[in-house]
py3Dmol code that shows the C-alpha trace and the ligand (Angstrom):
import py3Dmol

protein = """\
ATOM      1  CA  MET A   1       2.857   3.021  -1.920  1.00  0.00           C
ATOM      2  CA  ALA A   2       1.854   6.370  -3.331  1.00  0.00           C
ATOM      3  CA  SER A   3       3.221   8.239  -0.340  1.00  0.00           C
ATOM      4  CA  ASP A   4       6.694   6.734  -0.704  1.00  0.00           C
ATOM      5  CA  LEU A   5       9.353   8.788  -2.401  1.00  0.00           C
ATOM      6  CA  LEU A   6      12.879   7.918  -3.481  1.00  0.00           C
ATOM      7  CA  VAL A   7      15.215  10.852  -4.076  1.00  0.00           C
ATOM      8  CA  GLU A   8      18.398   9.993  -5.947  1.00  0.00           C
ATOM      9  CA  GLY A   9      21.251  12.419  -6.352  1.00  0.00           C
ATOM     10  CA  ALA A  10      23.123  13.870  -3.417  1.00  0.00           C
ATOM     11  CA  LEU A  11      22.803  14.037   0.356  1.00  0.00           C
ATOM     12  CA  LEU A  12      24.026  16.721   2.693  1.00  0.00           C
ATOM     13  CA  ASP A  13      23.925  15.963   6.389  1.00  0.00           C
ATOM     14  CA  VAL A  14      26.128  15.822   9.448  1.00  0.00           C
ATOM     15  CA  ASP A  15      28.444  13.397   7.601  1.00  0.00           C
ATOM     16  CA  GLY A  16      29.024  15.903   4.808  1.00  0.00           C
ATOM     17  CA  ALA A  17      27.947  16.055   1.154  1.00  0.00           C
ATOM     18  CA  ARG A  18      28.026  12.921  -0.975  1.00  0.00           C
ATOM     19  CA  PRO A  19      26.235  11.147  -3.808  1.00  0.00           C
ATOM     20  CA  GLY A  20      23.409   8.988  -2.539  1.00  0.00           C
ATOM     21  CA  TYR A  21      19.717   8.398  -2.170  1.00  0.00           C
ATOM     22  CA  ALA A  22      17.112   9.084   0.481  1.00  0.00           C
ATOM     23  CA  LEU A  23      13.949   7.048   0.851  1.00  0.00           C
ATOM     24  CA  PHE A  24      10.898   8.628   2.448  1.00  0.00           C
ATOM     25  CA  ARG A  25       7.925   6.617   3.666  1.00  0.00           C
ATOM     26  CA  ASP A  26       4.811   8.507   4.694  1.00  0.00           C
ATOM     27  CA  GLY A  27       6.816  11.692   4.720  1.00  0.00           C
ATOM     28  CA  LEU A  28       9.520  10.356   7.034  1.00  0.00           C
ATOM     29  CA  LEU A  29      13.129   9.710   6.074  1.00  0.00           C
ATOM     30  CA  THR A  30      13.610   5.974   6.551  1.00  0.00           C
ATOM     31  CA  GLU A  31      16.741   5.096   4.633  1.00  0.00           C
ATOM     32  CA  THR A  32      19.820   6.567   2.959  1.00  0.00           C
ATOM     33  CA  GLY A  33      22.620   4.933   0.981  1.00  0.00           C
ATOM     34  CA  SER A  34      24.451   4.704  -2.314  1.00  0.00           C
ATOM     35  CA  VAL A  35      22.425   5.300  -5.460  1.00  0.00           C
ATOM     36  CA  GLY A  36      21.036   2.053  -6.839  1.00  0.00           C
ATOM     37  CA  THR A  37      20.920   0.210  -3.529  1.00  0.00           C
ATOM     38  CA  ALA A  38      17.602   1.456  -2.144  1.00  0.00           C
ATOM     39  CA  SER A  39      15.210  -1.123  -0.777  1.00  0.00           C
ATOM     40  CA  ALA A  40      12.278   0.660  -2.422  1.00  0.00           C
ATOM     41  CA  GLY A  41       9.951  -1.735  -4.191  1.00  0.00           C
ATOM     42  CA  PRO A  42       8.370  -1.181  -7.608  1.00  0.00           C
ATOM     43  CA  GLY A  43       5.992   1.720  -7.968  1.00  0.00           C
ATOM     44  CA  VAL A  44       7.811   4.059  -5.615  1.00  0.00           C
ATOM     45  CA  ARG A  45       7.906   7.547  -7.058  1.00  0.00           C
ATOM     46  CA  THR A  46      11.516   8.394  -7.899  1.00  0.00           C
ATOM     47  CA  VAL A  47      12.937  11.830  -8.497  1.00  0.00           C
ATOM     48  CA  ARG A  48      16.432  13.189  -8.829  1.00  0.00           C
ATOM     49  CA  GLY A  49      17.459  15.830  -6.360  1.00  0.00           C
ATOM     50  CA  ILE A  50      19.601  16.996  -3.507  1.00  0.00           C
ATOM     51  CA  VAL A  51      18.432  16.181   0.016  1.00  0.00           C
ATOM     52  CA  VAL A  52      19.388  18.697   2.686  1.00  0.00           C
ATOM     53  CA  PRO A  53      18.086  19.233   6.223  1.00  0.00           C
ATOM     54  CA  ALA A  54      15.444  21.920   6.535  1.00  0.00           C
ATOM     55  CA  PRO A  55      17.040  25.337   7.052  1.00  0.00           C
ATOM     56  CA  VAL A  56      17.138  27.176  10.363  1.00  0.00           C
ATOM     57  CA  ASN A  57      16.726  30.921  10.546  1.00  0.00           C
ATOM     58  CA  GLY A  58      19.516  31.921  12.898  1.00  0.00           C
ATOM     59  CA  HIS A  59      18.298  35.359  13.873  1.00  0.00           C
ATOM     60  CA  THR A  60      14.826  36.832  13.992  1.00  0.00           C
ATOM     61  CA  HIS A  61      12.973  39.460  15.973  1.00  0.00           C
ATOM     62  CA  LEU A  62       9.481  38.150  15.355  1.00  0.00           C
ATOM     63  CA  GLY A  63       7.937  40.979  17.343  1.00  0.00           C
ATOM     64  CA  ASP A  64       9.010  43.259  14.503  1.00  0.00           C
ATOM     65  CA  ALA A  65       6.353  41.584  12.376  1.00  0.00           C
ATOM     66  CA  VAL A  66       3.896  44.129  13.796  1.00  0.00           C
ATOM     67  CA  ALA A  67       5.671  46.825  11.772  1.00  0.00           C
ATOM     68  CA  THR A  68       3.995  47.388   8.459  1.00  0.00           C
ATOM     69  CA  ARG A  69       5.768  50.581   7.433  1.00  0.00           C
ATOM     70  CA  GLU A  70       9.380  51.512   6.754  1.00  0.00           C
ATOM     71  CA  PRO A  71      10.830  53.041   9.938  1.00  0.00           C
ATOM     72  CA  PRO A  72      11.828  56.720   9.896  1.00  0.00           C
ATOM     73  CA  HIS A  73      15.211  57.598   8.372  1.00  0.00           C
ATOM     74  CA  THR A  74      17.127  58.203  11.583  1.00  0.00           C
ATOM     75  CA  PRO A  75      20.375  56.754  12.931  1.00  0.00           C
ATOM     76  CA  ILE A  76      20.024  53.068  13.714  1.00  0.00           C
ATOM     77  CA  SER A  77      20.579  53.711  17.404  1.00  0.00           C
ATOM     78  CA  GLU A  78      17.333  55.685  17.482  1.00  0.00           C
ATOM     79  CA  ILE A  79      15.514  52.757  15.903  1.00  0.00           C
ATOM     80  CA  VAL A  80      16.713  49.681  17.775  1.00  0.00           C
ATOM     81  CA  ARG A  81      18.188  50.986  21.044  1.00  0.00           C
ATOM     82  CA  PRO A  82      16.299  49.767  24.103  1.00  0.00           C
ATOM     83  CA  PRO A  83      14.253  50.885  25.869  1.00  0.00           C
ATOM     84  CA  ASN A  84      12.979  53.920  23.934  1.00  0.00           C
ATOM     85  CA  GLY A  85      14.058  53.359  20.323  1.00  0.00           C
ATOM     86  CA  TYR A  86      11.420  53.411  17.593  1.00  0.00           C
ATOM     87  CA  LYS A  87      10.895  49.645  17.576  1.00  0.00           C
ATOM     88  CA  PHE A  88      10.511  49.474  21.347  1.00  0.00           C
ATOM     89  CA  ARG A  89       7.928  52.258  21.315  1.00  0.00           C
ATOM     90  CA  LEU A  90       6.109  50.422  18.546  1.00  0.00           C
ATOM     91  CA  LEU A  91       6.123  47.189  20.583  1.00  0.00           C
ATOM     92  CA  GLN A  92       4.859  49.069  23.637  1.00  0.00           C
ATOM     93  CA  GLU A  93       2.042  50.679  21.725  1.00  0.00           C
ATOM     94  CA  THR A  94       0.834  47.469  20.081  1.00  0.00           C
ATOM     95  CA  PRO A  95      -1.662  45.326  22.008  1.00  0.00           C
ATOM     96  CA  ALA A  96      -0.376  41.873  23.020  1.00  0.00           C
ATOM     97  CA  ALA A  97      -2.986  40.019  20.969  1.00  0.00           C
ATOM     98  CA  GLU A  98      -1.968  41.900  17.845  1.00  0.00           C
ATOM     99  CA  LYS A  99       1.723  41.133  18.435  1.00  0.00           C
ATOM    100  CA  ARG A 100       0.925  37.474  18.999  1.00  0.00           C
ATOM    101  CA  ARG A 101      -1.048  37.336  15.760  1.00  0.00           C
ATOM    102  CA  ALA A 102       1.747  39.012  13.802  1.00  0.00           C
ATOM    103  CA  MET A 103       4.357  36.632  15.243  1.00  0.00           C
ATOM    104  CA  ARG A 104       2.184  33.632  14.496  1.00  0.00           C
ATOM    105  CA  ALA A 105       1.644  34.781  10.910  1.00  0.00           C
ATOM    106  CA  ALA A 106       5.417  35.231  10.475  1.00  0.00           C
ATOM    107  CA  LEU A 107       6.102  31.775  11.957  1.00  0.00           C
ATOM    108  CA  ASP A 108       3.403  30.235   9.799  1.00  0.00           C
ATOM    109  CA  ARG A 109       4.945  31.758   6.672  1.00  0.00           C
ATOM    110  CA  MET A 110       8.381  30.400   7.636  1.00  0.00           C
ATOM    111  CA  ALA A 111       6.920  26.947   8.276  1.00  0.00           C
ATOM    112  CA  ARG A 112       5.195  26.953   4.892  1.00  0.00           C
ATOM    113  CA  GLU A 113       8.484  27.903   3.257  1.00  0.00           C
ATOM    114  CA  GLY A 114      10.143  24.847   4.792  1.00  0.00           C
ATOM    115  CA  VAL A 115      12.041  26.456   7.666  1.00  0.00           C
ATOM    116  CA  ALA A 116      12.410  23.968  10.534  1.00  0.00           C
ATOM    117  CA  ALA A 117      13.338  26.339  13.341  1.00  0.00           C
ATOM    118  CA  THR A 118      14.118  29.934  14.117  1.00  0.00           C
ATOM    119  CA  VAL A 119      16.283  31.481  16.810  1.00  0.00           C
ATOM    120  CA  ASP A 120      14.331  34.486  18.002  1.00  0.00           C
ATOM    121  CA  PHE A 121      15.698  37.410  19.980  1.00  0.00           C
ATOM    122  CA  ARG A 122      12.543  38.194  21.906  1.00  0.00           C
ATOM    123  CA  GLU A 123      12.231  41.549  23.544  1.00  0.00           C
ATOM    124  CA  GLU A 124       9.778  42.511  26.319  1.00  0.00           C
ATOM    125  CA  GLY A 125      11.045  40.302  29.134  1.00  0.00           C
ATOM    126  CA  LEU A 126       9.149  37.266  30.394  1.00  0.00           C
ATOM    127  CA  PRO A 127       5.798  38.397  28.912  1.00  0.00           C
ATOM    128  CA  GLY A 128       7.582  38.634  25.543  1.00  0.00           C
ATOM    129  CA  VAL A 129       8.832  35.035  25.751  1.00  0.00           C
ATOM    130  CA  ARG A 130       5.402  33.812  26.848  1.00  0.00           C
ATOM    131  CA  MET A 131       3.863  35.649  23.898  1.00  0.00           C
ATOM    132  CA  LEU A 132       6.234  33.890  21.514  1.00  0.00           C
ATOM    133  CA  ARG A 133       5.488  30.491  23.058  1.00  0.00           C
ATOM    134  CA  ALA A 134       1.759  31.141  22.628  1.00  0.00           C
ATOM    135  CA  ALA A 135       2.261  32.339  19.053  1.00  0.00           C
ATOM    136  CA  ALA A 136       4.210  29.198  18.110  1.00  0.00           C
ATOM    137  CA  ARG A 137       1.838  26.708  19.748  1.00  0.00           C
ATOM    138  CA  GLY A 138       0.842  23.916  17.371  1.00  0.00           C
ATOM    139  CA  LEU A 139       2.868  25.173  14.400  1.00  0.00           C
ATOM    140  CA  PRO A 140       5.281  22.787  12.643  1.00  0.00           C
ATOM    141  CA  ILE A 141       8.286  25.031  13.327  1.00  0.00           C
ATOM    142  CA  ARG A 142      10.473  25.259  16.389  1.00  0.00           C
ATOM    143  CA  ALA A 143      10.814  28.738  17.878  1.00  0.00           C
ATOM    144  CA  VAL A 144      13.982  28.939  19.976  1.00  0.00           C
ATOM    145  CA  ALA A 145      13.255  31.825  22.365  1.00  0.00           C
ATOM    146  CA  LEU A 146      16.132  33.992  23.576  1.00  0.00           C
ATOM    147  CA  GLY A 147      14.581  36.378  26.088  1.00  0.00           C
ATOM    148  CA  ARG A 148      15.846  39.691  27.405  1.00  0.00           C
ATOM    149  CA  PRO A 149      15.533  40.807  31.044  1.00  0.00           C
ATOM    150  CA  LEU A 150      14.022  44.268  31.431  1.00  0.00           C
ATOM    151  CA  ARG A 151      15.314  45.504  34.780  1.00  0.00           C
ATOM    152  CA  ARG A 152      18.691  47.209  35.247  1.00  0.00           C
ATOM    153  CA  PRO A 153      20.547  46.472  37.361  1.00  0.00           C
ATOM    154  CA  VAL A 154      19.647  42.881  36.578  1.00  0.00           C
ATOM    155  CA  GLU A 155      17.260  41.415  39.105  1.00  0.00           C
ATOM    156  CA  ARG A 156      17.937  37.817  39.988  1.00  0.00           C
ATOM    157  CA  ARG A 157      14.285  36.869  40.236  1.00  0.00           C
ATOM    158  CA  GLU A 158      13.415  38.222  36.826  1.00  0.00           C
ATOM    159  CA  LEU A 159      16.465  36.559  35.254  1.00  0.00           C
ATOM    160  CA  ASP A 160      15.671  33.173  36.810  1.00  0.00           C
ATOM    161  CA  ALA A 161      12.039  33.344  35.726  1.00  0.00           C
ATOM    162  CA  LEU A 162      13.094  34.283  32.223  1.00  0.00           C
ATOM    163  CA  LEU A 163      15.576  31.414  32.005  1.00  0.00           C
ATOM    164  CA  GLU A 164      12.907  29.073  33.291  1.00  0.00           C
ATOM    165  CA  HIS A 165      10.730  29.801  30.248  1.00  0.00           C
ATOM    166  CA  SER A 166      13.267  30.633  27.543  1.00  0.00           C
ATOM    167  CA  ASP A 167      16.050  28.817  25.726  1.00  0.00           C
ATOM    168  CA  GLY A 168      18.545  31.480  26.752  1.00  0.00           C
ATOM    169  CA  ILE A 169      19.147  35.211  26.777  1.00  0.00           C
ATOM    170  CA  GLY A 170      19.770  37.445  23.764  1.00  0.00           C
ATOM    171  CA  LEU A 171      21.044  40.884  24.788  1.00  0.00           C
ATOM    172  CA  SER A 172      21.392  44.073  22.760  1.00  0.00           C
ATOM    173  CA  ALA A 173      24.967  45.281  22.068  1.00  0.00           C
ATOM    174  CA  ILE A 174      27.879  46.339  24.284  1.00  0.00           C
ATOM    175  CA  GLY A 175      26.872  49.984  23.952  1.00  0.00           C
ATOM    176  CA  GLU A 176      23.606  49.252  25.726  1.00  0.00           C
ATOM    177  CA  GLU A 177      24.673  46.571  28.176  1.00  0.00           C
ATOM    178  CA  SER A 178      27.439  47.036  30.751  1.00  0.00           C
ATOM    179  CA  ARG A 179      30.065  44.405  31.383  1.00  0.00           C
ATOM    180  CA  GLU A 180      28.443  43.801  34.752  1.00  0.00           C
ATOM    181  CA  VAL A 181      25.102  42.966  33.123  1.00  0.00           C
ATOM    182  CA  ARG A 182      26.756  40.739  30.530  1.00  0.00           C
ATOM    183  CA  THR A 183      28.738  38.892  33.185  1.00  0.00           C
ATOM    184  CA  ILE A 184      25.712  38.221  35.396  1.00  0.00           C
ATOM    185  CA  VAL A 185      23.559  37.143  32.465  1.00  0.00           C
ATOM    186  CA  SER A 186      26.154  34.871  30.859  1.00  0.00           C
ATOM    187  CA  ALA A 187      26.935  33.175  34.188  1.00  0.00           C
ATOM    188  CA  ALA A 188      23.229  32.539  34.798  1.00  0.00           C
ATOM    189  CA  CYS A 189      22.862  31.086  31.286  1.00  0.00           C
ATOM    190  CA  ARG A 190      25.881  28.808  31.738  1.00  0.00           C
ATOM    191  CA  ALA A 191      24.569  27.607  35.109  1.00  0.00           C
ATOM    192  CA  LYS A 192      21.284  26.541  33.495  1.00  0.00           C
ATOM    193  CA  GLY A 193      22.845  25.151  30.311  1.00  0.00           C
ATOM    194  CA  LYS A 194      21.179  27.799  28.168  1.00  0.00           C
ATOM    195  CA  TRP A 195      22.437  30.134  25.467  1.00  0.00           C
ATOM    196  CA  TYR A 196      23.906  33.554  26.052  1.00  0.00           C
ATOM    197  CA  ALA A 197      23.811  35.689  22.907  1.00  0.00           C
ATOM    198  CA  LEU A 198      24.927  39.258  22.340  1.00  0.00           C
ATOM    199  CA  HIS A 199      24.485  41.503  19.310  1.00  0.00           C
ATOM    200  CA  ALA A 200      27.493  43.088  17.657  1.00  0.00           C
ATOM    201  CA  SER A 201      26.812  46.700  16.712  1.00  0.00           C
ATOM    202  CA  GLU A 202      26.252  47.707  13.112  1.00  0.00           C
ATOM    203  CA  SER A 203      27.088  51.337  13.712  1.00  0.00           C
ATOM    204  CA  ASN A 204      30.120  51.040  16.024  1.00  0.00           C
ATOM    205  CA  ARG A 205      33.195  48.937  15.464  1.00  0.00           C
ATOM    206  CA  GLU A 206      33.336  47.297  18.881  1.00  0.00           C
ATOM    207  CA  ASP A 207      36.512  46.043  20.504  1.00  0.00           C
ATOM    208  CA  PRO A 208      36.506  42.274  19.832  1.00  0.00           C
ATOM    209  CA  GLU A 209      38.207  41.597  23.161  1.00  0.00           C
ATOM    210  CA  GLU A 210      35.396  43.286  24.983  1.00  0.00           C
ATOM    211  CA  TYR A 211      32.711  41.687  22.827  1.00  0.00           C
ATOM    212  CA  LEU A 212      34.124  38.232  23.589  1.00  0.00           C
ATOM    213  CA  ASP A 213      34.293  38.764  27.360  1.00  0.00           C
ATOM    214  CA  PRO A 214      32.199  37.055  28.549  1.00  0.00           C
ATOM    215  CA  ARG A 215      32.103  34.993  25.416  1.00  0.00           C
ATOM    216  CA  PRO A 216      28.690  34.721  23.768  1.00  0.00           C
ATOM    217  CA  ASP A 217      27.494  31.389  22.371  1.00  0.00           C
ATOM    218  CA  LEU A 218      26.658  31.129  18.668  1.00  0.00           C
ATOM    219  CA  LEU A 219      30.231  31.996  17.783  1.00  0.00           C
ATOM    220  CA  ASP A 220      32.311  28.972  16.956  1.00  0.00           C
ATOM    221  CA  LEU A 221      32.516  29.668  13.257  1.00  0.00           C
ATOM    222  CA  GLU A 222      34.618  26.771  12.066  1.00  0.00           C
ATOM    223  CA  GLN A 223      32.615  24.204  13.952  1.00  0.00           C
ATOM    224  CA  ARG A 224      29.380  25.759  12.861  1.00  0.00           C
ATOM    225  CA  MET A 225      30.452  25.851   9.233  1.00  0.00           C
ATOM    226  CA  ASN A 226      31.110  22.134   9.575  1.00  0.00           C
ATOM    227  CA  TRP A 227      27.763  21.621  11.199  1.00  0.00           C
ATOM    228  CA  LEU A 228      25.899  23.921   8.906  1.00  0.00           C
ATOM    229  CA  SER A 229      22.357  22.750   8.679  1.00  0.00           C
ATOM    230  CA  ALA A 230      22.678  19.383  10.350  1.00  0.00           C
ATOM    231  CA  GLY A 231      21.510  18.600  13.836  1.00  0.00           C
ATOM    232  CA  PRO A 232      18.614  19.477  16.087  1.00  0.00           C
ATOM    233  CA  TYR A 233      19.112  23.234  15.753  1.00  0.00           C
ATOM    234  CA  GLY A 234      20.109  23.098  12.118  1.00  0.00           C
ATOM    235  CA  ASN A 235      23.338  22.971  13.730  1.00  0.00           C
ATOM    236  CA  ARG A 236      22.985  26.277  15.296  1.00  0.00           C
ATOM    237  CA  ALA A 237      23.482  27.671  11.846  1.00  0.00           C
ATOM    238  CA  GLY A 238      23.196  31.379  12.018  1.00  0.00           C
ATOM    239  CA  ASP A 239      26.792  32.311  12.159  1.00  0.00           C
ATOM    240  CA  ILE A 240      26.520  33.831   8.762  1.00  0.00           C
ATOM    241  CA  LEU A 241      23.781  36.401   8.678  1.00  0.00           C
ATOM    242  CA  LEU A 242      22.492  38.217   5.661  1.00  0.00           C
ATOM    243  CA  LEU A 243      20.640  41.293   6.776  1.00  0.00           C
ATOM    244  CA  PRO A 244      19.198  42.958   3.706  1.00  0.00           C
ATOM    245  CA  ARG A 245      17.647  46.345   4.023  1.00  0.00           C
ATOM    246  CA  ALA A 246      16.678  47.832   0.709  1.00  0.00           C
ATOM    247  CA  CYS A 247      12.949  47.945   1.376  1.00  0.00           C
ATOM    248  CA  MET A 248      11.348  49.927  -1.450  1.00  0.00           C
ATOM    249  CA  ASN A 249      14.479  52.036  -2.032  1.00  0.00           C
ATOM    250  CA  VAL A 250      15.850  49.693  -4.681  1.00  0.00           C
ATOM    251  CA  PRO A 251      13.472  48.194  -7.255  1.00  0.00           C
ATOM    252  CA  ILE A 252      13.351  44.428  -7.161  1.00  0.00           C
ATOM    253  CA  GLU A 253      14.824  44.123 -10.665  1.00  0.00           C
ATOM    254  CA  LYS A 254      17.892  46.110  -9.580  1.00  0.00           C
ATOM    255  CA  ARG A 255      18.842  43.896  -6.669  1.00  0.00           C
ATOM    256  CA  PHE A 256      21.790  41.599  -7.109  1.00  0.00           C
ATOM    257  CA  TYR A 257      23.833  39.478  -4.785  1.00  0.00           C
ATOM    258  CA  PHE A 258      26.982  41.156  -6.092  1.00  0.00           C
ATOM    259  CA  ALA A 259      26.468  44.724  -7.157  1.00  0.00           C
ATOM    260  CA  GLY A 260      28.640  47.750  -7.686  1.00  0.00           C
ATOM    261  CA  ILE A 261      26.307  49.904  -5.643  1.00  0.00           C
ATOM    262  CA  THR A 262      26.113  50.764  -2.009  1.00  0.00           C
ATOM    263  CA  HIS A 263      24.962  47.716  -0.134  1.00  0.00           C
ATOM    264  CA  TYR A 264      21.881  48.042   1.908  1.00  0.00           C
ATOM    265  CA  THR A 265      22.317  45.995   4.996  1.00  0.00           C
ATOM    266  CA  TRP A 266      20.896  46.758   8.320  1.00  0.00           C
ATOM    267  CA  HIS A 267      19.631  44.929  11.303  1.00  0.00           C
ATOM    268  CA  GLY A 268      16.044  43.790  11.192  1.00  0.00           C
ATOM    269  CA  SER A 269      14.299  45.135   8.153  1.00  0.00           C
ATOM    270  CA  ALA A 270      10.590  45.576   8.642  1.00  0.00           C
ATOM    271  CA  CYS A 271       9.983  45.149   4.919  1.00  0.00           C
ATOM    272  CA  GLU A 272       8.739  41.901   3.503  1.00  0.00           C
ATOM    273  CA  GLN A 273      10.477  42.806   0.231  1.00  0.00           C
ATOM    274  CA  ASP A 274      13.801  42.197   1.956  1.00  0.00           C
ATOM    275  CA  GLY A 275      12.893  38.693   3.010  1.00  0.00           C
ATOM    276  CA  HIS A 276      11.624  37.375  -0.298  1.00  0.00           C
ATOM    277  CA  VAL A 277      13.628  35.980  -3.172  1.00  0.00           C
ATOM    278  CA  PRO A 278      11.653  36.094  -6.416  1.00  0.00           C
ATOM    279  CA  PHE A 279      11.231  32.827  -8.283  1.00  0.00           C
ATOM    280  CA  ILE A 280      11.314  33.763 -11.961  1.00  0.00           C
ATOM    281  CA  LEU A 281      11.249  31.471 -14.994  1.00  0.00           C
ATOM    282  CA  ALA A 282      12.026  33.133 -18.324  1.00  0.00           C
ATOM    283  CA  HIS A 283      13.144  32.183 -21.813  1.00  0.00           C
ATOM    284  CA  PRO A 284      14.095  34.552 -24.642  1.00  0.00           C
ATOM    285  CA  SER A 285      11.936  32.825 -27.268  1.00  0.00           C
ATOM    286  CA  GLU A 286       9.050  31.428 -25.230  1.00  0.00           C
ATOM    287  CA  THR A 287       5.845  33.150 -24.211  1.00  0.00           C
ATOM    288  CA  GLY A 288       4.725  33.994 -20.732  1.00  0.00           C
ATOM    289  CA  ALA A 289       1.850  31.522 -21.138  1.00  0.00           C
ATOM    290  CA  GLU A 290       4.328  28.710 -21.867  1.00  0.00           C
ATOM    291  CA  MET A 291       6.412  29.650 -18.860  1.00  0.00           C
ATOM    292  CA  ARG A 292       3.274  29.713 -16.716  1.00  0.00           C
ATOM    293  CA  SER A 293       2.219  26.280 -17.931  1.00  0.00           C
ATOM    294  CA  ILE A 294       5.601  24.872 -16.854  1.00  0.00           C
ATOM    295  CA  MET A 295       5.335  26.616 -13.479  1.00  0.00           C
ATOM    296  CA  SER A 296       1.874  25.145 -12.933  1.00  0.00           C
ATOM    297  CA  ASP A 297       3.632  21.873 -12.097  1.00  0.00           C
ATOM    298  CA  PHE A 298       5.913  23.602  -9.610  1.00  0.00           C
ATOM    299  CA  GLY A 299       3.767  25.568  -7.238  1.00  0.00           C
ATOM    300  CA  GLY A 300       2.007  27.842  -9.735  1.00  0.00           C
ATOM    301  CA  ASP A 301       1.698  31.380  -8.418  1.00  0.00           C
ATOM    302  CA  SER A 302       3.326  30.607  -5.089  1.00  0.00           C
ATOM    303  CA  PRO A 303       6.240  28.222  -5.617  1.00  0.00           C
ATOM    304  CA  SER A 304       8.525  27.592  -2.665  1.00  0.00           C
ATOM    305  CA  GLU A 305      12.277  27.154  -2.775  1.00  0.00           C
ATOM    306  CA  ARG A 306      11.628  23.443  -2.475  1.00  0.00           C
ATOM    307  CA  GLU A 307      10.369  23.466  -6.070  1.00  0.00           C
ATOM    308  CA  LEU A 308      13.627  24.838  -7.423  1.00  0.00           C
ATOM    309  CA  THR A 309      15.602  21.611  -7.716  1.00  0.00           C
ATOM    310  CA  PRO A 310      12.758  19.619  -9.328  1.00  0.00           C
ATOM    311  CA  LEU A 311      12.151  22.480 -11.762  1.00  0.00           C
ATOM    312  CA  VAL A 312      15.808  22.711 -12.756  1.00  0.00           C
ATOM    313  CA  ARG A 313      15.990  18.938 -13.083  1.00  0.00           C
ATOM    314  CA  SER A 314      12.991  18.908 -15.409  1.00  0.00           C
ATOM    315  CA  LEU A 315      14.351  21.745 -17.553  1.00  0.00           C
ATOM    316  CA  PHE A 316      17.823  20.277 -17.864  1.00  0.00           C
ATOM    317  CA  PRO A 317      17.395  16.506 -17.830  1.00  0.00           C
ATOM    318  CA  TYR A 318      20.574  14.511 -17.921  1.00  0.00           C
ATOM    319  CA  PRO A 319      21.130  10.807 -18.472  1.00  0.00           C
ATOM    320  CA  VAL A 320      20.315   8.687 -15.471  1.00  0.00           C
ATOM    321  CA  GLN A 321      22.957   6.095 -14.593  1.00  0.00           C
ATOM    322  CA  ALA A 322      22.061   2.693 -15.994  1.00  0.00           C
ATOM    323  CA  GLN A 323      22.037   1.220 -12.494  1.00  0.00           C
ATOM    324  CA  SER A 324      19.379   3.507 -11.163  1.00  0.00           C
ATOM    325  CA  ALA A 325      17.505   3.820 -14.473  1.00  0.00           C
ATOM    326  CA  ALA A 326      16.418   0.220 -14.104  1.00  0.00           C
ATOM    327  CA  ALA A 327      14.831   1.016 -10.770  1.00  0.00           C
ATOM    328  CA  ARG A 328      13.239   4.175 -11.996  1.00  0.00           C
ATOM    329  CA  PRO A 329       9.495   3.946 -12.483  1.00  0.00           C
ATOM    330  CA  THR A 330       7.516   6.415 -14.513  1.00  0.00           C
ATOM    331  CA  ASP A 331       7.082   9.682 -12.787  1.00  0.00           C
ATOM    332  CA  GLY A 332       3.402  10.240 -12.192  1.00  0.00           C
ATOM    333  CA  ARG A 333       3.557  13.968 -12.679  1.00  0.00           C
TER     334      ARG A 333
END
"""
ligand_1 = """\
1
ZN
Zn 18.957 41.072 16.433
"""
view = py3Dmol.view(width=600, height=400)
view.addModel(protein, "pdb")
view.setStyle({"model": 0}, {"cartoon": {"style": "trace"}})
view.addModel(ligand_1, "xyz")
view.setStyle({"model": 1}, {"stick": {}})
view.zoomTo()
view.show()
């Protein structure tokens, strides 16, 4: 059937990475196994590639999507500290409908880029969590909502209501939340089987002993490295966070993963430039038109990261094993 697809190459899932195949029928994964043993009949479209679970964004503040300008150059505490930091004033001043639209647009973009779920640290108490639920309704991406109670001292009723509607609580850092607050919140989360998350400060080197008491979830690094990207929450991936913040300060052509310049990392960039990785195809002796004609098969002007492996495979073909070559029909592309 035209909608069936056999991917031969490698698999990465909860059992680890290994050579193998994955067979998809009508867009659903129906079978995996060793290359050459698929039950796919003749005519199934076959490609070579690496099959991985869809990624999970381990840390977002989707409400920040309402920001369209670089925040002022002030200490980070004046930007992100609740309740009166720049971002909280911005959230307060923005009408709910506008925030919901911005969050939905951000979620929609993530879904189109292949992200399966996001763990969102939602500000603004219960109304904030409800806003996120409304924004995510009907979209093919799971929004895990970690809410944040507004009242201090913590009010039991607010906390219970929040836990009723959220997947857990995501607090600011130790500097903003007393041990008493953290203890009450973490105990309430544990009692309901929900997550308790706490930010570590960028600007202060906090005492690890204090940060870990009470111990936040989302911490078990070794286990999560093993789980990375497999399981219902993408395995709660999100232990390793890359928080770029170059915005327009560094031209796109001067950004490198490893650079001998000051690194620009900060929590929660409002700039789209920091969240996009350019997809560039170039060749020293080919023209732009030739490059464009190749890209037309791989997403054209808006390729996604899912086109990368097929593109690389087509540019650098290598001999297919005799076993699977026999089963390989012509690629209709
Ligand atoms: Zn955060």
